[in-house]
N, C-alpha and C positions, 0 to 999 in steps of 0.2 A: 403866697408861700415863695419861698426861696427855689432856687435853679438844687439845692442841696437836699431839701426838702422834697422836691419831686422825685429826685432820683431815690430817695431812701424810701420812699410811697412806693414806687414803681420795683424796686427790688423785692420789698417787703410782701407784695402782692395786694396793697390796701385798696378799698373799693371805698375810698374816702374822697369826695367829688373837691373840687379848686374851690367853687366859692360858698355852696350852700352847707356843706359839711355831713350830706346825709346819704346814707349807702347808695352804688351805683349798682345797676342789675344790667345784663344783659337780654334786653329786651328790647329791638327796636320799634321805634317808633312809640313806647311810652314814654310818661314823663320824667320817670326814672332811669332811663337807658344811659348807659355810657356812650358818652361822644369824645373825641379827642377834637379839644378847640384850640384855636390857634391863641394864643395871649395878647400877641399885635396880631391884629388881622390882617390876614392873607391879602387883600382888596387895599391896604394901607399899604404893603411891600411887606409884611411879617413873613417867615420864611418857615418851610416846614417841618427844620429839625428840633431836636427835642427840645434844644433850650426856650422854645417857642410855642412847645404843645403843651398843654395839661389834660387833665379827665375832668369833664365838668357832665354837669346832668342836662338833656334835651330841653329843658327848660329853660335855666341859667344860659347854655350856649345860644339857645334862639333870642333871650331878653337882652343879653349882652352886645350881641350884632359885634359892631365894630368898632365898640368903646375901650378904653383902656383898664386895665383890672382897677387901678384908683377911681376913676371916673365911672366905672359900673358899682362899684363898693358904694361910694355914694349916692348912686343914683339907688339903691337898694336900701341903703340907712334914711335918704327922706322918705320909701315907701312905707320902710319899718315903722319910723315915728310916728307914723297914722294908722296905725294896727297895732294891736296888742302881741310882739313878738314870740315872747312864748308859747304863749296859745298859738301861734301861727306854725311853728317850729315843732312842737310838738305834735300837732295834725299832720306835716310834712312827714315827720317818724314813722306815723303811724300808716301812711300811705295817703293820704286824704291830701283833697287838689287848695 
């Protein structure tokens, strides 16, 4: 997602996540909770400015760890290639795990 898209998302109050595209909720500790995600990890020198932060679900934020977004997307694509991706995301949209 580009910086312009992130800014537009923020202005519109969108609840869309950066990576998995499922609606976010303000339920701390749940898999679908909204978390501030460092696009370039803080541990690798990424800052806290708006240009380096995005909304992500708890699950994606934890799984991404300090990967760059492109590496994380490749990692997820590899996982998705081994499962029925349509069924996986439909289940996630319904709140499944």
